[in-house]
Every structure is written in structure tokens, then in C-alpha cells.
N, C-alpha and C positions, 0 to 999 in steps of 0.2 A: 251632542249632549251628551254621554248613560243614565239613565236610571237606574241610581242607586236608591237606599232605602233602608232606613234603619232604627229601628225598638229601640229603645231603651226599657228596663223592666218597667217602669212608676207611667213611663205610657202610655202598657198594654193596660187593653182593652177588651172583657169577656162582653161575649151577650148568651144568649141564649139558642144553643141548639135549636135549631126547624120545627123536627119530625123530633128528638127524645127527652123530653122532656125531663126536667135535676140535672144534664145536660151541658155545658158549656165550652164557648167556639175562645179561642182567640186567635181568627185569621193576620198571619205576617205578607200570606201576597197571595193576591186574587188572579183571577183573570177579569171581573167585572173591574177589581181598583186599580191594577197595576198592568194591564192587556195582557199577563207571562199567560204561557201554556200551563198553567201548573197552579194548583190553590198545597196551601202550609198552612198549617196550622198546630195554633193545641188546646189539646179536646182536655179537658178534665169532667171526669164520671166522680162522682163521689159515691160513697159504698153505701149497697145497696142501690144503684139507675139499675134502671131498667131497656136497653136497648129488642128492639125487635132482627130478627131471620129479616137479612137486605143484598142487594150487591148494587153496586156500581158497575152498571149494565159500556160503561164507554172508556173508562179511568181505576189506574189499577190502586190500587190502595195500598201505601208504603209507611206501616208504623215501625217505629223506634221509640218505646218504654222508658220515662222518666225516674217515674217514682211510683209508687202501690201498687199496687198486687192483684191479673183475674185471669182472667181469661178468654182467649181467645175463639167460638169454634168458630173454625171454616170446610164447610166442601169437601166432600174426598178428603177428610185429615184428621177429623173431626176433634178434641179439646182441646189446647195450643193456653199451658201456663207463661201467661206475660207478667214479669217484674223488671226491675232495672236494670238497662242494658238490647231486653228485647227485644230484633228485629225482624220485623214478619212484611214479606210479600205476598198482599192476597191477590194477584190478578182479577185482571177486567172481567165478568158478568159470572165469579164468586158469587156468593150464596156465604152474608159469614154475618155474627151473633156476639157482642162483648158478651159474656155475662163472668157471675161469682166476681164481683168485687168484694177484695176484701179490704182492700185497708183504699188512701183514696187516692185516686191512677191521675198521673196524666199520661201523657203520650205527646208526642211526637209528628204529627199523621203528612203526610202529602201526597195529592193526587194528583195524578198522569191518568194522562193531559184531563184540564186545569174543568174539577165541577164549576165551583163556579166563580 
């Protein structure tokens, strides 16, 4: 039997980001819950949210912006503007930092291989 998964909008659960205050995550698929080798989530950063520079040692960070306006500092590139429709892949081991959250920001984020 195939392991289908369906989450309707009214079933979505938001939880605090494990490291970043004020940021929320809604996990859609994860190794922990779904036994898949990827993590996908919606990530919500409210205006003024602050995140530290960080990297994902073993996972690419693949981002598609759904709403809002912000920037992503990426090592070797600098500040990248993020608006609805922007796609950004950050290779594993690359330092990055979301910053200047000007409008309530939501992105569909995939980490491959899985983070959690």
C-alpha cells in the first residue's frame, strides 16, 4: 500500500521554530513522521523576526516564497531579495540568514536529505 498524505488547510498545525523566536513552522513531510528522506514545511516569519546566520551541514535548503517580502543573505552571493514567486536553492554547507522581513513572510521550504 502506498503512503499517501493529505493535509487540508484547516488541518494544518503551526508550531514554534525550534531555534528562532517568533518564527512558526508547519511540517508537511518529515523523516520523523513520514519515513521519507526529505523535510518539507511552510515557514512563517512575521515582520521584524530575527534569525542568526546558520547552515545545514547535510541538507540543501530549497525555498519557494508564497507571500511577503524579505531578503536572504547567502555566503558567496550576498543579499538576495525574496518576494512571492521567488525560488532559491541554498546548497548544503552554505551559510545563510533570512533578514529584513518587511512583510509577513511565508515560504514553502524543502530540506533534502531530511533534517527531521
